[in-house]
N, CA, C and O atoms as a CHARMM CRD file, in Angstrom:
* protein
*
  384
    1    1 UNK  N     77.45100 129.26700 109.45700 PROA 1      0.00000
    2    1 UNK  CA    77.31300 130.97200 110.33900 PROA 1      0.00000
    3    1 UNK  C     77.99600 130.59700 112.19000 PROA 1      0.00000
    4    1 UNK  O     77.73800 129.71700 113.01100 PROA 1      0.00000
    5    2 UNK  N     78.91700 131.77700 112.17800 PROA 2      0.00000
    6    2 UNK  CA    79.17600 131.70700 113.34900 PROA 2      0.00000
    7    2 UNK  C     78.68800 132.13100 114.42800 PROA 2      0.00000
    8    2 UNK  O     77.47200 132.24300 114.27500 PROA 2      0.00000
    9    3 UNK  N     79.05800 132.47600 115.61600 PROA 3      0.00000
   10    3 UNK  CA    78.35500 132.96200 116.80200 PROA 3      0.00000
   11    3 UNK  C     77.63000 134.17900 116.67500 PROA 3      0.00000
   12    3 UNK  O     76.58700 134.36000 117.30300 PROA 3      0.00000
   13    4 UNK  N     78.11900 135.03300 115.89500 PROA 4      0.00000
   14    4 UNK  CA    77.72500 136.39000 115.81700 PROA 4      0.00000
   15    4 UNK  C     76.47400 136.36600 114.42900 PROA 4      0.00000
   16    4 UNK  O     75.94600 137.38100 113.97300 PROA 4      0.00000
   17    5 UNK  N     76.21800 134.97600 113.97100 PROA 5      0.00000
   18    5 UNK  CA    74.94600 134.99300 113.23800 PROA 5      0.00000
   19    5 UNK  C     75.74000 135.44600 111.60100 PROA 5      0.00000
   20    5 UNK  O     75.06500 135.30100 110.58100 PROA 5      0.00000
   21    6 UNK  N     77.06000 135.93600 111.51400 PROA 6      0.00000
   22    6 UNK  CA    77.57500 136.36500 109.95500 PROA 6      0.00000
   23    6 UNK  C     78.10900 135.23400 109.96900 PROA 6      0.00000
   24    6 UNK  O     78.44300 134.42000 110.83000 PROA 6      0.00000
   25    7 UNK  N     78.15100 135.35400 108.28800 PROA 7      0.00000
   26    7 UNK  CA    78.95500 133.68700 107.41700 PROA 7      0.00000
   27    7 UNK  C     80.29100 134.25900 108.23000 PROA 7      0.00000
   28    7 UNK  O     80.56800 135.35800 108.71000 PROA 7      0.00000
   29    8 UNK  N     81.05000 132.86000 108.14500 PROA 8      0.00000
   30    8 UNK  CA    82.37300 132.85900 108.57300 PROA 8      0.00000
   31    8 UNK  C     83.57600 133.20100 107.20200 PROA 8      0.00000
   32    8 UNK  O     83.39100 132.68200 106.10200 PROA 8      0.00000
   33    9 UNK  N     84.44800 133.87100 107.39300 PROA 9      0.00000
   34    9 UNK  CA    85.30300 134.11800 106.07500 PROA 9      0.00000
   35    9 UNK  C     85.90700 132.64100 105.71400 PROA 9      0.00000
   36    9 UNK  O     86.07100 131.67900 106.46400 PROA 9      0.00000
   37   10 UNK  N     86.14000 132.75600 104.53600 PROA 10     0.00000
   38   10 UNK  CA    86.80500 131.21100 103.80000 PROA 10     0.00000
   39   10 UNK  C     88.01700 130.75200 104.63600 PROA 10     0.00000
   40   10 UNK  O     88.19200 129.57300 104.94400 PROA 10     0.00000
   41   11 UNK  N     88.88700 131.81500 105.00200 PROA 11     0.00000
   42   11 UNK  CA    90.48400 130.97500 105.52000 PROA 11     0.00000
   43   11 UNK  C     90.03600 131.20100 106.98700 PROA 11     0.00000
   44   11 UNK  O     90.92300 131.74100 107.64800 PROA 11     0.00000
   45   12 UNK  N     88.75200 130.89900 107.76200 PROA 12     0.00000
   46   12 UNK  CA    88.64700 130.88200 109.32800 PROA 12     0.00000
   47   12 UNK  C     89.18600 129.56100 109.75000 PROA 12     0.00000
   48   12 UNK  O     89.35400 129.36500 110.95400 PROA 12     0.00000
   49   13 UNK  N     89.47600 128.62900 108.88000 PROA 13     0.00000
   50   13 UNK  CA    89.87800 127.48300 109.84400 PROA 13     0.00000
   51   13 UNK  C     90.92100 127.32100 109.27500 PROA 13     0.00000
   52   13 UNK  O     91.45700 126.29900 109.70400 PROA 13     0.00000
   53   14 UNK  N     91.77500 128.03500 108.15900 PROA 14     0.00000
   54   14 UNK  CA    93.34700 128.03000 108.47200 PROA 14     0.00000
   55   14 UNK  C     93.86100 128.90700 108.78900 PROA 14     0.00000
   56   14 UNK  O     95.08100 128.76500 108.87400 PROA 14     0.00000
   57   15 UNK  N     93.40100 130.03600 109.08100 PROA 15     0.00000
   58   15 UNK  CA    94.13700 131.18100 109.97100 PROA 15     0.00000
   59   15 UNK  C     93.89800 130.49700 111.56200 PROA 15     0.00000
   60   15 UNK  O     94.98700 130.37800 112.12400 PROA 15     0.00000
   61   16 UNK  N     93.08900 130.16800 112.15000 PROA 16     0.00000
   62   16 UNK  CA    92.99600 129.24800 113.28600 PROA 16     0.00000
   63   16 UNK  C     93.87200 128.53000 113.74500 PROA 16     0.00000
   64   16 UNK  O     94.29600 128.43800 114.89700 PROA 16     0.00000
   65   17 UNK  N     94.29200 127.74000 112.34800 PROA 17     0.00000
   66   17 UNK  CA    95.06800 126.41100 112.66500 PROA 17     0.00000
   67   17 UNK  C     96.38800 127.30200 112.67000 PROA 17     0.00000
   68   17 UNK  O     96.98200 127.22000 113.74500 PROA 17     0.00000
   69   18 UNK  N     96.92800 128.04400 111.83100 PROA 18     0.00000
   70   18 UNK  CA    98.18600 128.72400 112.02700 PROA 18     0.00000
   71   18 UNK  C     98.39100 129.42100 113.13700 PROA 18     0.00000
   72   18 UNK  O     99.57100 129.61600 113.42500 PROA 18     0.00000
   73   19 UNK  N     97.38700 129.95100 114.00400 PROA 19     0.00000
   74   19 UNK  CA    97.43800 130.76700 115.16200 PROA 19     0.00000
   75   19 UNK  C     97.84600 129.62900 116.03900 PROA 19     0.00000
   76   19 UNK  O     98.78700 129.97600 116.75200 PROA 19     0.00000
   77   20 UNK  N     97.40500 128.16100 116.28000 PROA 20     0.00000
   78   20 UNK  CA    97.47800 127.36800 116.98000 PROA 20     0.00000
   79   20 UNK  C     98.94500 127.10700 116.76400 PROA 20     0.00000
   80   20 UNK  O     99.66700 127.35200 117.73000 PROA 20     0.00000
   81   21 UNK  N     99.47500 126.68500 115.74400 PROA 21     0.00000
   82   21 UNK  CA   100.59000 126.02500 115.43300 PROA 21     0.00000
   83   21 UNK  C    101.65200 126.85000 116.07400 PROA 21     0.00000
   84   21 UNK  O    102.59500 126.36600 116.70000 PROA 21     0.00000
   85   22 UNK  N    101.42100 128.29700 115.85600 PROA 22     0.00000
   86   22 UNK  CA   102.18800 129.38000 116.06800 PROA 22     0.00000
   87   22 UNK  C    102.42000 129.24700 117.83400 PROA 22     0.00000
   88   22 UNK  O    103.53000 129.35500 118.35600 PROA 22     0.00000
   89   23 UNK  N    101.27000 129.02000 118.52200 PROA 23     0.00000
   90   23 UNK  CA   101.12300 129.45000 119.89300 PROA 23     0.00000
   91   23 UNK  C    101.65500 128.39500 120.37300 PROA 23     0.00000
   92   23 UNK  O    102.24300 128.56700 121.44000 PROA 23     0.00000
   93   24 UNK  N    101.65100 126.95800 119.78800 PROA 24     0.00000
   94   24 UNK  CA   102.20700 125.86800 120.32300 PROA 24     0.00000
   95   24 UNK  C    103.86000 125.54600 120.01600 PROA 24     0.00000
   96   24 UNK  O    104.45400 124.52000 120.34800 PROA 24     0.00000
   97   25 UNK  N    104.36000 126.57800 119.37300 PROA 25     0.00000
   98   25 UNK  CA   105.45100 126.75800 118.72100 PROA 25     0.00000
   99   25 UNK  C    106.25700 125.48900 118.19400 PROA 25     0.00000
  100   25 UNK  O    107.36600 125.04100 118.48500 PROA 25     0.00000
  101   26 UNK  N    105.14500 125.04000 117.19700 PROA 26     0.00000
  102   26 UNK  CA   105.30400 123.60500 116.62100 PROA 26     0.00000
  103   26 UNK  C    105.95300 124.54300 115.00600 PROA 26     0.00000
  104   26 UNK  O    106.00700 125.75200 114.77800 PROA 26     0.00000
  105   27 UNK  N    106.30600 123.50000 114.26200 PROA 27     0.00000
  106   27 UNK  CA   107.18300 123.77900 112.84500 PROA 27     0.00000
  107   27 UNK  C    105.52200 124.65200 112.02100 PROA 27     0.00000
  108   27 UNK  O    104.34700 124.55600 112.37600 PROA 27     0.00000
  109   28 UNK  N    106.03100 125.29300 111.08000 PROA 28     0.00000
  110   28 UNK  CA   104.74600 126.06200 110.27200 PROA 28     0.00000
  111   28 UNK  C    104.23900 124.86800 109.33500 PROA 28     0.00000
  112   28 UNK  O    105.03200 124.35600 108.54600 PROA 28     0.00000
  113   29 UNK  N    103.19200 124.51800 109.40600 PROA 29     0.00000
  114   29 UNK  CA   102.52000 124.04200 107.97900 PROA 29     0.00000
  115   29 UNK  C    101.41200 124.30000 107.59100 PROA 29     0.00000
  116   29 UNK  O    100.75800 124.58100 108.59600 PROA 29     0.00000
  117   30 UNK  N    100.51900 124.40700 106.31300 PROA 30     0.00000
  118   30 UNK  CA    99.32700 125.04500 105.91600 PROA 30     0.00000
  119   30 UNK  C     98.59400 123.85000 106.78800 PROA 30     0.00000
  120   30 UNK  O     99.11800 122.84200 107.26500 PROA 30     0.00000
  121   31 UNK  N     97.59500 124.16100 106.83100 PROA 31     0.00000
  122   31 UNK  CA    96.29300 123.12800 107.06200 PROA 31     0.00000
  123   31 UNK  C     96.13900 122.34000 105.91200 PROA 31     0.00000
  124   31 UNK  O     95.82700 121.16800 106.12100 PROA 31     0.00000
  125   32 UNK  N     96.27200 122.67900 104.81000 PROA 32     0.00000
  126   32 UNK  CA    95.94500 122.04200 103.95700 PROA 32     0.00000
  127   32 UNK  C     97.18100 120.84600 103.65600 PROA 32     0.00000
  128   32 UNK  O     97.03800 119.84300 102.95700 PROA 32     0.00000
  129   33 UNK  N     98.41700 121.26400 104.39400 PROA 33     0.00000
  130   33 UNK  CA    99.27700 120.03800 104.23700 PROA 33     0.00000
  131   33 UNK  C     98.69200 118.90400 104.90600 PROA 33     0.00000
  132   33 UNK  O     99.25000 117.84200 104.63100 PROA 33     0.00000
  133   34 UNK  N     97.81600 118.83800 105.63000 PROA 34     0.00000
  134   34 UNK  CA    97.54700 117.94500 106.79400 PROA 34     0.00000
  135   34 UNK  C     96.65800 116.73300 105.45900 PROA 34     0.00000
  136   34 UNK  O     96.35300 115.57500 105.74400 PROA 34     0.00000
  137   35 UNK  N     96.44400 117.26100 104.31900 PROA 35     0.00000
  138   35 UNK  CA    95.45800 116.00700 103.57800 PROA 35     0.00000
  139   35 UNK  C     96.85100 115.31300 103.21700 PROA 35     0.00000
  140   35 UNK  O     96.98100 114.09100 103.30200 PROA 35     0.00000
  141   36 UNK  N     97.91100 116.17700 102.79900 PROA 36     0.00000
  142   36 UNK  CA    99.25400 115.15000 102.62400 PROA 36     0.00000
  143   36 UNK  C     99.67000 114.18300 103.30100 PROA 36     0.00000
  144   36 UNK  O     99.97000 113.06800 102.87500 PROA 36     0.00000
  145   37 UNK  N     99.72500 114.75300 104.92000 PROA 37     0.00000
  146   37 UNK  CA    99.91900 113.87600 105.96500 PROA 37     0.00000
  147   37 UNK  C     99.17800 112.63300 106.36600 PROA 37     0.00000
  148   37 UNK  O     99.57200 111.63300 106.96600 PROA 37     0.00000
  149   38 UNK  N     98.04700 112.94100 105.89800 PROA 38     0.00000
  150   38 UNK  CA    96.68800 111.80100 106.03000 PROA 38     0.00000
  151   38 UNK  C     97.16600 110.49200 104.98800 PROA 38     0.00000
  152   38 UNK  O     97.52900 109.36500 105.32600 PROA 38     0.00000
  153   39 UNK  N     97.01700 111.11000 103.50700 PROA 39     0.00000
  154   39 UNK  CA    97.45700 110.07300 102.68500 PROA 39     0.00000
  155   39 UNK  C     98.70800 109.09700 102.47400 PROA 39     0.00000
  156   39 UNK  O     98.58000 107.89800 102.22600 PROA 39     0.00000
  157   40 UNK  N     99.84600 109.71100 102.59400 PROA 40     0.00000
  158   40 UNK  CA   101.06800 108.67400 102.95500 PROA 40     0.00000
  159   40 UNK  C    100.81200 107.62300 103.90300 PROA 40     0.00000
  160   40 UNK  O    100.86100 106.46500 103.48800 PROA 40     0.00000
  161   41 UNK  N    100.51000 107.87600 105.28300 PROA 41     0.00000
  162   41 UNK  CA   100.37200 106.96100 106.04800 PROA 41     0.00000
  163   41 UNK  C     99.35900 105.92400 105.81100 PROA 41     0.00000
  164   41 UNK  O     99.61300 104.77700 106.17900 PROA 41     0.00000
  165   42 UNK  N     98.10000 106.22500 105.16900 PROA 42     0.00000
  166   42 UNK  CA    97.01500 105.50800 104.93300 PROA 42     0.00000
  167   42 UNK  C     97.63700 104.41000 103.87700 PROA 42     0.00000
  168   42 UNK  O     97.34900 103.21500 103.95400 PROA 42     0.00000
  169   43 UNK  N     98.50600 104.93800 102.90100 PROA 43     0.00000
  170   43 UNK  CA    98.76900 103.91900 101.89200 PROA 43     0.00000
  171   43 UNK  C     99.62800 103.26700 102.53900 PROA 43     0.00000
  172   43 UNK  O     99.26100 102.09200 102.54900 PROA 43     0.00000
  173   44 UNK  N    100.75200 103.41900 103.18800 PROA 44     0.00000
  174   44 UNK  CA   101.70600 102.66500 103.84200 PROA 44     0.00000
  175   44 UNK  C    100.94500 101.86300 104.83700 PROA 44     0.00000
  176   44 UNK  O    101.54700 100.84800 105.18700 PROA 44     0.00000
  177   45 UNK  N     99.97300 102.01800 105.29400 PROA 45     0.00000
  178   45 UNK  CA    99.20900 101.01400 106.29200 PROA 45     0.00000
  179   45 UNK  C     98.41800  99.89000 105.56600 PROA 45     0.00000
  180   45 UNK  O     97.77800  99.02900 106.17000 PROA 45     0.00000
  181   46 UNK  N     98.51900  99.97700 104.23900 PROA 46     0.00000
  182   46 UNK  CA    97.56000  99.14000 103.39300 PROA 46     0.00000
  183   46 UNK  C     96.38600  99.49400 102.92800 PROA 46     0.00000
  184   46 UNK  O     95.58800  98.72300 102.39500 PROA 46     0.00000
  185   47 UNK  N     96.22300 100.70800 103.11400 PROA 47     0.00000
  186   47 UNK  CA    94.56300 101.15200 102.40900 PROA 47     0.00000
  187   47 UNK  C     94.90500 101.67200 101.20500 PROA 47     0.00000
  188   47 UNK  O     95.63200 102.64600 101.00900 PROA 47     0.00000
  189   48 UNK  N     94.13800 100.71900 100.08600 PROA 48     0.00000
  190   48 UNK  CA    94.11200 101.20600  98.70800 PROA 48     0.00000
  191   48 UNK  C     94.06300 102.84900  98.02100 PROA 48     0.00000
  192   48 UNK  O     93.13900 103.57300  98.39300 PROA 48     0.00000
  193   49 UNK  N     94.87300 103.28300  97.22200 PROA 49     0.00000
  194   49 UNK  CA    94.87700 104.45700  96.83700 PROA 49     0.00000
  195   49 UNK  C     93.55900 104.73000  96.39300 PROA 49     0.00000
  196   49 UNK  O     93.30000 105.93300  96.39000 PROA 49     0.00000
  197   50 UNK  N     92.35200 103.73900  95.89700 PROA 50     0.00000
  198   50 UNK  CA    90.87100 104.12800  95.68000 PROA 50     0.00000
  199   50 UNK  C     90.31300 104.54700  97.04800 PROA 50     0.00000
  200   50 UNK  O     89.73700 105.62100  97.21900 PROA 50     0.00000
  201   51 UNK  N     90.48100 103.79900  97.84000 PROA 51     0.00000
  202   51 UNK  CA    89.95500 104.20800  99.50200 PROA 51     0.00000
  203   51 UNK  C     90.47300 105.60700  99.74600 PROA 51     0.00000
  204   51 UNK  O     89.70600 106.45400 100.20300 PROA 51     0.00000
  205   52 UNK  N     91.89500 105.93200  99.43200 PROA 52     0.00000
  206   52 UNK  CA    92.49000 107.17000  99.91200 PROA 52     0.00000
  207   52 UNK  C     91.51100 108.08100  99.11700 PROA 52     0.00000
  208   52 UNK  O     90.69300 108.82800  99.65400 PROA 52     0.00000
  209   53 UNK  N     91.68700 107.93700  97.77600 PROA 53     0.00000
  210   53 UNK  CA    90.89200 108.96200  96.57400 PROA 53     0.00000
  211   53 UNK  C     89.54600 109.20600  97.40300 PROA 53     0.00000
  212   53 UNK  O     89.30900 110.30500  97.90400 PROA 53     0.00000
  213   54 UNK  N     88.55200 107.95700  97.53500 PROA 54     0.00000
  214   54 UNK  CA    87.34500 108.58500  98.25800 PROA 54     0.00000
  215   54 UNK  C     87.34900 108.94700  99.51700 PROA 54     0.00000
  216   54 UNK  O     86.24500 109.27800  99.94900 PROA 54     0.00000
  217   55 UNK  N     88.48100 109.00700 100.45500 PROA 55     0.00000
  218   55 UNK  CA    88.39100 109.62300 101.54300 PROA 55     0.00000
  219   55 UNK  C     88.87700 111.06800 101.70100 PROA 55     0.00000
  220   55 UNK  O     88.76400 111.74300 102.72500 PROA 55     0.00000
  221   56 UNK  N     89.47800 111.47600 100.45300 PROA 56     0.00000
  222   56 UNK  CA    89.97400 112.81900 100.44300 PROA 56     0.00000
  223   56 UNK  C     88.87500 113.62800  99.38500 PROA 56     0.00000
  224   56 UNK  O     88.90200 114.83600  99.14700 PROA 56     0.00000
  225   57 UNK  N     88.19100 112.92300  98.98500 PROA 57     0.00000
  226   57 UNK  CA    87.00300 113.51500  97.85400 PROA 57     0.00000
  227   57 UNK  C     87.53700 114.01300  96.48200 PROA 57     0.00000
  228   57 UNK  O     86.96600 114.85000  95.78300 PROA 57     0.00000
  229   58 UNK  N     88.83700 113.31800  96.15700 PROA 58     0.00000
  230   58 UNK  CA    89.29800 113.76400  94.69200 PROA 58     0.00000
  231   58 UNK  C     88.21300 112.93700  93.46100 PROA 58     0.00000
  232   58 UNK  O     87.79000 111.78600  93.56500 PROA 58     0.00000
  233   59 UNK  N     88.03800 113.55100  92.73600 PROA 59     0.00000
  234   59 UNK  CA    87.20300 113.28600  91.95100 PROA 59     0.00000
  235   59 UNK  C     87.89600 112.33800  90.56100 PROA 59     0.00000
  236   59 UNK  O     87.32300 111.56600  89.79200 PROA 59     0.00000
  237   60 UNK  N     89.41500 112.78800  90.62900 PROA 60     0.00000
  238   60 UNK  CA    90.48600 112.39600  89.76500 PROA 60     0.00000
  239   60 UNK  C     91.09800 111.32100  90.68900 PROA 60     0.00000
  240   60 UNK  O     91.40400 111.57800  91.85300 PROA 60     0.00000
  241   61 UNK  N     91.30300 109.80400  89.98500 PROA 61     0.00000
  242   61 UNK  CA    92.42800 108.81300  90.67900 PROA 61     0.00000
  243   61 UNK  C     93.80400 109.66400  90.86600 PROA 61     0.00000
  244   61 UNK  O     94.42600 109.89400  91.90300 PROA 61     0.00000
  245   62 UNK  N     94.08800 110.06900  89.47700 PROA 62     0.00000
  246   62 UNK  CA    95.41700 110.75900  89.61300 PROA 62     0.00000
  247   62 UNK  C     96.01900 111.87900  90.48900 PROA 62     0.00000
  248   62 UNK  O     97.17000 112.14200  90.83600 PROA 62     0.00000
  249   63 UNK  N     95.20100 112.26000  90.64200 PROA 63     0.00000
  250   63 UNK  CA    95.32300 113.64400  91.89800 PROA 63     0.00000
  251   63 UNK  C     96.02900 112.64500  93.06200 PROA 63     0.00000
  252   63 UNK  O     97.21500 112.65500  93.39000 PROA 63     0.00000
  253   64 UNK  N     95.05100 111.85500  93.54300 PROA 64     0.00000
  254   64 UNK  CA    95.52100 111.25800  94.86300 PROA 64     0.00000
  255   64 UNK  C     96.65400 110.46300  94.45500 PROA 64     0.00000
  256   64 UNK  O     97.53900 110.43200  95.31000 PROA 64     0.00000
  257   65 UNK  N     96.89100 109.80100  93.38600 PROA 65     0.00000
  258   65 UNK  CA    98.09400 108.86700  93.17500 PROA 65     0.00000
  259   65 UNK  C     99.27000 109.67900  93.00900 PROA 65     0.00000
  260   65 UNK  O    100.24100 109.45100  93.73000 PROA 65     0.00000
  261   66 UNK  N     99.31100 110.66100  92.09200 PROA 66     0.00000
  262   66 UNK  CA   100.47500 111.55100  91.90300 PROA 66     0.00000
  263   66 UNK  C    100.87200 112.70100  92.82300 PROA 66     0.00000
  264   66 UNK  O    102.04700 113.00500  93.03100 PROA 66     0.00000
  265   67 UNK  N     99.84900 113.30500  93.34900 PROA 67     0.00000
  266   67 UNK  CA   100.23100 114.73100  94.34300 PROA 67     0.00000
  267   67 UNK  C    100.01300 114.12700  95.90600 PROA 67     0.00000
  268   67 UNK  O    100.83900 114.46600  96.75300 PROA 67     0.00000
  269   68 UNK  N     99.02100 113.32800  96.24800 PROA 68     0.00000
  270   68 UNK  CA    98.66300 113.29300  98.01100 PROA 68     0.00000
  271   68 UNK  C     99.35200 112.17700  98.60400 PROA 68     0.00000
  272   68 UNK  O     99.74300 112.13800  99.77000 PROA 68     0.00000
  273   69 UNK  N     99.53300 110.89600  97.37600 PROA 69     0.00000
  274   69 UNK  CA   100.04000 109.54700  98.51900 PROA 69     0.00000
  275   69 UNK  C    101.25600 109.40000  97.64700 PROA 69     0.00000
  276   69 UNK  O    101.44000 109.19600  96.44700 PROA 69     0.00000
  277   70 UNK  N    102.21600 109.62800  98.98200 PROA 70     0.00000
  278   70 UNK  CA   103.79800 109.44500  98.22100 PROA 70     0.00000
  279   70 UNK  C    104.04400 108.16400  99.41300 PROA 70     0.00000
  280   70 UNK  O    103.72800 107.92700 100.57900 PROA 70     0.00000
  281   71 UNK  N    104.81500 107.53300  98.30100 PROA 71     0.00000
  282   71 UNK  CA   105.54400 106.25800  99.09300 PROA 71     0.00000
  283   71 UNK  C    106.90300 106.34900  99.84700 PROA 71     0.00000
  284   71 UNK  O    107.94300 106.83900  99.40500 PROA 71     0.00000
  285   72 UNK  N    106.71000 105.81400 101.00400 PROA 72     0.00000
  286   72 UNK  CA   108.15700 105.75500 102.22000 PROA 72     0.00000
  287   72 UNK  C    108.89200 104.99000 101.69200 PROA 72     0.00000
  288   72 UNK  O    108.64100 104.30200 100.70200 PROA 72     0.00000
  289   73 UNK  N    110.02800 105.04200 102.39700 PROA 73     0.00000
  290   73 UNK  CA   111.38300 104.23800 101.67700 PROA 73     0.00000
  291   73 UNK  C    111.08100 102.56700 102.02600 PROA 73     0.00000
  292   73 UNK  O    111.76900 101.84100 101.30800 PROA 73     0.00000
  293   74 UNK  N    110.36400 101.96800 102.79800 PROA 74     0.00000
  294   74 UNK  CA   110.13000 100.85400 103.11000 PROA 74     0.00000
  295   74 UNK  C    109.27900 100.32600 102.45000 PROA 74     0.00000
  296   74 UNK  O    109.05500  99.12300 102.58100 PROA 74     0.00000
  297   75 UNK  N    108.41600 101.30100 101.34700 PROA 75     0.00000
  298   75 UNK  CA   107.24400 100.61500 100.61400 PROA 75     0.00000
  299   75 UNK  C    108.22400 100.32400  99.57300 PROA 75     0.00000
  300   75 UNK  O    108.50300  99.16200  99.28100 PROA 75     0.00000
  301   76 UNK  N    108.67700 101.18000  99.08900 PROA 76     0.00000
  302   76 UNK  CA   109.56400 101.17600  97.79200 PROA 76     0.00000
  303   76 UNK  C    111.01600  99.76600  97.83600 PROA 76     0.00000
  304   76 UNK  O    111.50900  99.19200  96.86500 PROA 76     0.00000
  305   77 UNK  N    111.31300  99.60400  99.15200 PROA 77     0.00000
  306   77 UNK  CA   111.90800  98.38400  99.36100 PROA 77     0.00000
  307   77 UNK  C    111.41200  97.25600  99.29900 PROA 77     0.00000
  308   77 UNK  O    111.99400  96.37000  98.67400 PROA 77     0.00000
  309   78 UNK  N    110.52700  97.09000  99.76900 PROA 78     0.00000
  310   78 UNK  CA   109.15900  95.93800 100.16800 PROA 78     0.00000
  311   78 UNK  C    109.12400  95.51900  98.18600 PROA 78     0.00000
  312   78 UNK  O    109.43100  94.51700  97.54100 PROA 78     0.00000
  313   79 UNK  N    108.65800  96.70400  97.86600 PROA 79     0.00000
  314   79 UNK  CA   108.39400  96.43000  96.13400 PROA 79     0.00000
  315   79 UNK  C    109.71300  95.97300  95.54200 PROA 79     0.00000
  316   79 UNK  O    109.64200  95.01700  94.76900 PROA 79     0.00000
  317   80 UNK  N    110.80000  96.45600  95.75800 PROA 80     0.00000
  318   80 UNK  CA   112.17100  96.15900  95.37600 PROA 80     0.00000
  319   80 UNK  C    112.41000  94.40000  95.59500 PROA 80     0.00000
  320   80 UNK  O    112.76700  93.74700  94.61500 PROA 80     0.00000
  321   81 UNK  N    112.22900  93.83800  96.68800 PROA 81     0.00000
  322   81 UNK  CA   112.40400  92.48500  97.20300 PROA 81     0.00000
  323   81 UNK  C    111.38800  91.85900  96.38700 PROA 81     0.00000
  324   81 UNK  O    111.55200  91.00500  95.51500 PROA 81     0.00000
  325   82 UNK  N    110.37300  92.37100  96.76500 PROA 82     0.00000
  326   82 UNK  CA   109.33600  91.39300  95.81800 PROA 82     0.00000
  327   82 UNK  C    109.66100  91.33200  94.11400 PROA 82     0.00000
  328   82 UNK  O    109.40000  90.33800  93.43700 PROA 82     0.00000
  329   83 UNK  N    110.20700  92.43900  93.63000 PROA 83     0.00000
  330   83 UNK  CA   110.47400  91.97800  92.27100 PROA 83     0.00000
  331   83 UNK  C    111.69800  91.23300  92.13700 PROA 83     0.00000
  332   83 UNK  O    111.75600  90.39900  91.23400 PROA 83     0.00000
  333   84 UNK  N    112.90800  91.44600  93.07100 PROA 84     0.00000
  334   84 UNK  CA   113.71200  90.22600  92.91100 PROA 84     0.00000
  335   84 UNK  C    113.67200  88.94300  93.29100 PROA 84     0.00000
  336   84 UNK  O    114.49400  88.10500  92.92000 PROA 84     0.00000
  337   85 UNK  N    112.55400  88.68700  94.17900 PROA 85     0.00000
  338   85 UNK  CA   111.98100  87.57700  94.28900 PROA 85     0.00000
  339   85 UNK  C    111.32100  86.82000  92.95900 PROA 85     0.00000
  340   85 UNK  O    111.52000  85.64500  92.65300 PROA 85     0.00000
  341   86 UNK  N    110.58800  87.66200  92.33000 PROA 86     0.00000
  342   86 UNK  CA   109.98700  86.94100  91.22000 PROA 86     0.00000
  343   86 UNK  C    111.12800  86.55500  90.02600 PROA 86     0.00000
  344   86 UNK  O    110.97200  85.65200  89.20300 PROA 86     0.00000
  345   87 UNK  N    112.19500  87.35800  90.11100 PROA 87     0.00000
  346   87 UNK  CA   113.26800  87.16200  88.96600 PROA 87     0.00000
  347   87 UNK  C    114.19500  86.37700  89.32000 PROA 87     0.00000
  348   87 UNK  O    115.00800  86.03400  88.46300 PROA 87     0.00000
  349   88 UNK  N    114.31800  85.87400  90.70400 PROA 88     0.00000
  350   88 UNK  CA   115.21100  84.74700  91.09500 PROA 88     0.00000
  351   88 UNK  C    115.45800  83.48800  90.17400 PROA 88     0.00000
  352   88 UNK  O    114.38500  82.91800  89.97500 PROA 88     0.00000
  353   89 UNK  N    116.26500  83.01700  89.69800 PROA 89     0.00000
  354   89 UNK  CA   116.21400  81.72700  89.16400 PROA 89     0.00000
  355   89 UNK  C    116.47700  80.73300  90.01600 PROA 89     0.00000
  356   89 UNK  O    117.11500  80.95000  91.04500 PROA 89     0.00000
  357   90 UNK  N    115.95800  79.36100  89.65100 PROA 90     0.00000
  358   90 UNK  CA   116.04300  78.44600  90.51200 PROA 90     0.00000
  359   90 UNK  C    116.86800  77.70700  89.99300 PROA 90     0.00000
  360   90 UNK  O    116.94200  77.46800  88.78800 PROA 90     0.00000
  361   91 UNK  N    117.82700  77.11500  91.16900 PROA 91     0.00000
  362   91 UNK  CA   118.86300  76.50700  90.88300 PROA 91     0.00000
  363   91 UNK  C    118.65400  75.38300  89.72900 PROA 91     0.00000
  364   91 UNK  O    117.53900  74.88200  89.87600 PROA 91     0.00000
  365   92 UNK  N    119.24800  74.90500  88.79800 PROA 92     0.00000
  366   92 UNK  CA   119.24200  74.15100  87.78100 PROA 92     0.00000
  367   92 UNK  C    119.84100  72.75000  88.64400 PROA 92     0.00000
  368   92 UNK  O    120.84200  72.56900  89.33800 PROA 92     0.00000
  369   93 UNK  N    118.68300  71.86700  88.21900 PROA 93     0.00000
  370   93 UNK  CA   118.65200  70.37700  88.37900 PROA 93     0.00000
  371   93 UNK  C    119.28000  69.40900  87.40000 PROA 93     0.00000
  372   93 UNK  O    119.44800  68.21400  87.64100 PROA 93     0.00000
  373   94 UNK  N    119.59700  69.99400  86.32600 PROA 94     0.00000
  374   94 UNK  CA   120.10000  69.07200  85.28700 PROA 94     0.00000
  375   94 UNK  C    121.70800  68.70600  85.61800 PROA 94     0.00000
  376   94 UNK  O    122.46800  69.33600  86.35300 PROA 94     0.00000
  377   95 UNK  N    122.01700  67.35000  84.75500 PROA 95     0.00000
  378   95 UNK  CA   123.23800  67.04500  85.26700 PROA 95     0.00000
  379   95 UNK  C    123.93800  67.21500  83.75500 PROA 95     0.00000
  380   95 UNK  O    123.25200  66.93200  82.77400 PROA 95     0.00000
  381   96 UNK  N    125.14300  67.62400  83.60500 PROA 96     0.00000
  382   96 UNK  CA   125.67200  67.69800  82.13500 PROA 96     0.00000
  383   96 UNK  C    126.77900  66.41400  82.34600 PROA 96     0.00000
  384   96 UNK  O    127.49400  66.05500  81.41000 PROA 96     0.00000
């Protein structure tokens, strides 16, 4: 309940957030976009997708993995370097 004893409108937080963004002359984003902006840095800093799923309250792991948690370029490069290291062949020590 708000200060007047009435139930708040469902969009109260979103509307207030939009007004604040506009007042501060920041680029427009939706309040819901903050969920995406939370998941990706958590993933980039070593937090598991399962922990992020719980943090965001998703009942389905795929929602977190496929929609919210985006890998940044450095994560993709690190994955590629790991695969390259696994596939590297040791120099042959046999003599012909």
